[in-house]
C-alpha positions as CSV (number, residue, x, y, z in Angstrom):
1,M,39.1,56.8,134.4
2,V,42.5,55.6,133.2
3,G,45.0,58.2,134.4
4,A,43.2,59.2,137.5
5,V,45.7,57.3,139.7
6,M,48.6,59.2,138.2
7,D,49.1,63.0,138.3
8,I,49.4,64.7,134.9
9,G,51.5,67.8,134.5
10,V,52.7,70.1,131.8
11,Q,56.2,71.2,130.9
12,G,58.2,73.6,128.7
13,L,55.8,76.6,128.4
14,N,58.4,79.1,129.5
15,V,59.9,78.6,126.1
16,G,59.1,80.3,122.7
17,D,55.8,82.1,122.0
18,A,54.1,80.5,125.0
19,A,56.5,82.6,127.3
20,R,54.7,85.9,126.6
21,P,53.0,87.2,129.8
22,D,49.5,87.1,128.3
23,E,50.0,83.6,127.0
24,T,51.6,82.4,130.3
25,R,48.6,83.8,132.3
26,R,46.1,82.3,129.9
27,L,47.7,78.9,129.5
28,A,48.5,78.4,133.2
29,R,44.8,79.1,134.1
30,L,43.7,76.8,131.4
31,A,45.9,74.0,132.6
32,E,44.7,74.5,136.1
33,S,41.0,74.5,135.1
34,L,41.5,71.3,133.1
35,G,42.9,69.5,136.1
36,Y,46.6,69.4,135.4
37,S,48.5,68.9,138.6
38,S,51.8,70.7,137.9
39,W,53.6,73.2,135.7
40,W,57.3,72.5,135.0
41,A,59.7,75.2,133.7
42,S,62.8,74.4,131.7
43,D,66.3,76.0,132.1
44,H,68.9,77.3,129.7
45,V,70.7,80.6,130.5
46,V,72.4,80.6,127.1
47,L,72.5,78.3,124.1
48,P,75.4,77.5,121.7
49,S,75.4,79.7,118.6
50,P,75.4,78.3,116.0
51,R,73.5,75.4,117.3
52,V,75.5,72.2,117.9
53,D,74.5,68.9,119.3
54,P,73.3,68.2,122.0
55,S,71.8,71.7,122.2
56,P,68.0,71.3,122.3
57,S,67.1,74.5,120.5
58,E,68.2,77.1,118.1
59,P,70.2,79.9,119.7
60,D,67.4,82.5,119.2
61,T,64.8,80.4,121.1
62,V,63.2,82.3,124.0
63,F,64.0,80.6,127.3
64,L,62.6,82.5,130.3
65,D,64.5,82.1,133.6
66,P,62.5,79.3,135.3
67,L,62.3,80.8,138.8
68,T,61.2,84.2,137.5
69,H,58.6,82.5,135.3
70,L,57.3,80.3,138.1
71,G,56.9,83.4,140.3
72,F,54.6,84.8,137.7
73,V,52.7,81.5,137.4
74,A,52.3,81.3,141.1
75,A,50.6,84.7,141.1
76,V,48.0,83.7,138.5
77,T,47.1,80.2,139.8
78,S,46.1,78.7,143.1
79,T,46.4,74.9,142.9
80,L,49.0,74.1,140.3
81,E,52.2,72.6,141.7
82,L,55.2,74.5,140.4
83,A,58.5,72.9,139.5
84,T,61.8,73.4,137.6
85,G,62.3,70.7,135.1
86,I,65.2,71.1,135.5
87,V,67.5,73.8,136.8
88,V,71.2,73.2,135.8
89,L,72.5,73.3,139.4
90,P,76.3,73.6,138.9
91,Q,75.9,76.8,137.0
92,R,73.9,78.5,139.8
93,N,75.3,80.0,143.0
94,P,73.8,77.7,145.7
95,V,73.5,80.3,148.4
96,V,71.6,82.6,146.0
97,L,69.5,79.8,144.7
98,A,68.6,78.7,148.2
99,K,67.2,82.1,148.8
100,Q,65.2,82.2,145.5
101,V,63.7,78.8,146.3
102,A,62.7,79.7,149.8
103,S,61.1,82.9,148.5
104,L,59.2,81.1,145.8
105,D,58.0,78.5,148.3
106,L,56.6,81.3,150.5
107,L,55.0,83.3,147.6
108,S,53.4,80.1,146.1
109,G,52.0,78.9,149.4
110,G,54.3,75.8,149.5
111,R,53.6,74.7,145.9
112,F,57.2,74.6,144.7
113,T,59.4,71.6,143.7
114,L,63.0,72.2,142.9
115,G,64.1,69.9,140.0
116,V,67.9,69.9,139.4
117,G,70.3,68.3,137.1
118,A,74.1,68.3,136.5
119,G,73.7,69.7,132.9
120,Y,75.1,68.6,129.6
121,L,75.9,71.7,127.5
122,E,79.6,72.6,128.0
123,P,79.4,75.9,126.0
124,E,76.6,77.1,128.4
125,M,78.6,76.2,131.5
126,T,81.7,77.9,130.1
127,A,79.7,81.1,129.4
128,V,78.6,81.4,133.0
129,G,82.0,80.5,134.4
130,A,81.1,77.0,135.7
131,S,83.4,74.0,135.3
132,F,81.9,71.3,133.1
133,A,84.4,68.6,134.3
134,D,83.3,68.7,137.9
135,R,79.6,69.4,137.4
136,G,78.6,66.2,139.2
137,A,80.6,66.9,142.3
138,R,79.3,70.5,142.3
139,T,75.7,69.3,142.1
140,D,76.1,67.0,145.1
141,E,77.8,69.7,147.1
142,Y,75.4,72.4,146.2
143,L,72.5,70.3,147.3
144,D,74.1,69.7,150.6
145,A,74.9,73.4,151.1
146,M,71.3,74.4,150.3
147,D,70.0,71.8,152.7
148,Q,72.0,73.5,155.4
149,L,70.5,76.9,154.6
150,W,67.0,75.5,154.6
151,H,67.0,73.3,157.6
152,A,70.0,73.8,160.0
153,D,69.5,75.8,163.2
154,A,73.0,77.4,162.6
155,P,73.8,77.0,158.9
156,S,77.4,76.3,158.0
157,F,79.1,74.4,155.3
158,A,82.8,73.8,154.4
159,G,83.2,72.2,151.0
160,R,85.4,72.1,148.0
161,F,83.3,74.6,146.0
162,V,81.2,76.5,148.6
163,S,81.8,77.5,152.2
164,F,79.9,79.6,154.7
165,S,79.4,80.0,158.5
166,G,78.2,82.6,160.9
167,V,75.2,83.4,158.6
168,D,71.5,82.7,158.5
169,A,68.9,83.0,155.8
170,H,65.1,83.5,156.1
171,P,62.5,82.7,155.1
172,R,63.0,79.0,155.6
173,P,61.0,77.0,153.1
174,S,58.0,75.1,154.5
175,N,57.5,72.5,151.9
176,V,60.2,72.4,149.2
177,R,60.6,69.0,147.6
178,V,63.8,68.3,145.5
179,V,63.9,66.0,142.5
180,V,66.9,65.1,140.4
181,G,66.9,64.6,136.7
182,G,69.2,62.5,134.6
183,H,69.7,59.0,133.4
184,S,73.2,58.2,134.7
185,P,74.1,56.0,137.7
186,A,75.3,59.2,139.4
187,A,71.9,60.9,138.8
188,F,70.1,57.8,140.2
189,R,72.3,57.8,143.3
190,R,71.9,61.5,143.8
191,A,68.1,61.2,143.6
192,V,67.8,58.6,146.3
193,T,70.4,60.1,148.6
194,R,69.8,63.8,148.3
195,A,66.3,64.3,147.0
196,Q,62.7,63.1,147.3
197,G,62.1,62.1,143.7
198,W,63.5,61.6,140.2
199,F,62.5,63.3,136.9
200,G,63.1,61.2,133.9
201,I,62.4,61.5,130.1
202,G,61.4,58.8,127.8
203,T,59.0,56.3,126.4
204,P,57.6,53.5,128.6
205,D,60.3,51.1,127.3
206,E,63.1,53.7,128.0
207,I,61.7,54.4,131.5
208,R,61.5,50.7,132.2
209,G,65.2,50.3,131.4
210,H,66.1,53.3,133.6
211,L,64.1,52.0,136.6
212,A,65.7,48.6,136.2
213,R,69.1,50.2,137.0
214,F,67.7,52.4,139.8
215,P,68.9,51.8,143.4
216,S,66.4,50.9,146.1
217,R,64.0,53.9,146.7
218,P,62.9,55.2,150.1
219,D,59.3,55.4,151.1
220,G,57.6,58.5,149.7
221,F,60.0,58.8,146.8
222,R,58.2,60.0,143.6
223,I,58.9,59.2,140.0
224,S,58.0,62.0,137.5
225,V,58.4,61.4,133.8
226,S,58.3,63.6,130.8
227,A,56.3,61.6,128.2
228,Q,57.9,61.3,124.7
229,V,55.0,59.6,123.0
230,P,51.3,60.6,122.3
231,L,49.1,59.6,125.1
232,T,46.5,57.0,124.8
233,A,44.8,55.0,127.5
234,P,47.1,52.0,127.0
235,V,50.2,54.2,127.0
236,V,49.1,55.9,130.2
237,R,48.5,52.5,131.8
238,E,52.0,51.4,130.8
239,Y,53.5,54.4,132.7
240,E,51.3,53.7,135.6
241,D,52.3,50.0,135.7
242,L,55.9,51.1,135.9
243,G,55.2,52.9,139.1
244,V,55.3,56.4,137.6
245,D,53.6,58.9,140.0
246,E,53.4,61.8,137.6
247,L,53.4,62.0,133.9
248,V,54.5,65.4,132.4
249,I,53.5,66.3,128.8
250,Y,55.6,68.7,126.7
251,P,53.0,70.2,124.3
252,P,55.5,71.3,121.5
253,L,56.3,67.6,121.0
254,F,52.7,66.8,119.9
255,D,50.5,67.8,117.0
256,G,48.3,70.8,117.5
257,T,48.5,74.1,119.4
258,V,49.2,74.2,123.1
259,D,45.5,74.6,123.8
260,E,44.6,71.6,121.6
261,V,47.2,69.4,123.3
262,L,46.1,70.4,126.8
263,E,42.4,69.8,126.0
264,R,43.1,66.5,124.2
265,Y,45.1,65.0,127.2
266,A,42.8,66.5,129.9
267,E,40.8,63.2,129.7
268,F,43.6,61.7,131.8
269,T,43.6,64.4,134.5
270,G,40.3,63.6,136.1
């Protein structure tokens, strides 16, 4: 079957009406039963009010915290891979986030992927006390600091934005994979030097253009893409031919209820 080579995931159901606990439980179990490989949660702590570009949603849109949401999904599923798509890293405390990630890795049985990005909404970063101007540098440094807390025998870090020594943190994650989102040269570099994968958004033509500018990728590096067009067998094949490892659908983009969209595209999960 076309699509069997590539994993198919679902994104954005920690937003809006789908974020209610009964709906989350039902939809997560439905996605798992239909063969979807992963469940990605979006991140916005606050939104500009009134809405201004490039804000993705109206200010009263429900956005559940992605890590809290994924902890709930972990408890009601057993095979779905869980991922943030993506966490705005420079507006998070990296020491606290490292602990949250390790905890979620343990509670999910090693099913968690941390997707991160540098962010793009200045009003949101200002509201949480993060600097918009140096968000890229903070993202790089925070990834390095978290890596120390996860993997070093004696964690220590001395950076421009975060420093620690003489501390330790357990549990240590067993299987956390980091992916980087974004379409800038800095995001591409960050993905191949500090992560194990890239999370992109776009049509096959847009992804083709992004990948043409991508640096050489190490072995085992995975490409995940949020699809922006209705899926048909030829469209899925286009993504596969580009080397995409996982295609992620965002049900609110497509016609029909979440259930209808999941059931329609389940033909590509088998």
